[in-house]
C-alpha positions, 0 to 999 in steps of 0.5 A: 930323574927316571934313571933310578931302577928302584926305590928300596922300601923296608923297615929298619926293624926287620932282620938285617941279614934277611933283608940283605939276602933278599936284596942280593937275590933281587940284585942278582935277578936284575943283573941276569935280566938287564946285564948290569947292576941296578941303580937303587935309592936306599934311604940310609945312603940317599938321605943326608943323615944330618938333615933328615927332615929336609930330605924327607920332605923331598920323598915324592921327588925321590919316588918319582925318579924311580921306575919301581918300588921294591918292598922288602916286607918283613913282620914289622913293615906294615906297622911302620907308617913311613913305609906305608907312606912310601908305597902310598905316595908312589902310587898316588903320583900316578904310578901303577901298582904293577910297579910295586914288587913285594919280597916277603922276608921269612926265616928258614923253618918259619916260612909258612908262619912268617908269610901268614903273619905278613899276609894277616898284617896286610888284611888288618892294616890300620894306619892308626896302629902304625908307629914312627921312630918319632911320635911327632912324625906320626902325629904330623902324618896322621894329620895330613891323612885326615886332612886329605881323606877326612877320616882314617877309615877312608885312607885304610880302605884306599891303602888296602885296595892298593895292596889288593890291586898290587896283587900282594896275595899272589906274590905272597902265595907264590913267594913262600920260601923265597926269602929265607935266612 
């Protein structure tokens, strides 16, 4: 607990090469700043793939053991409910939005279009429109959200406020072209 430098949040539906290159740039910056390799939490490596449901129930514990959350956000990221729940859970555990680090994934020759599409997805975020690999996961998470917030609009407003507070717009406008394929 507390020794993990970053929880890596990403969508499995975004381009793997783009994510890998962005992760390697983030890693190189971390090594340059800290003089050592980062300790990261990555779902595929850290969740027992033969017992996913059990480990996913521990998501708040995994998140609380990380100093920050590094988000590799491509076109599909904001349409994946698990991704949103990772960020939301991280912030709700009394973590600062300053501890969210966004890296927008864009393709060469499509920097402005891809960045604009991600920014638009943040602006029109609606949890009801998000998907999960398993329909029962989505239904269960939406029920938890409804139980906690009373309605989806309240949750959507809180998530949108969290994005604004994390200064997502500044990170996207300064990040054009940073995460090229």
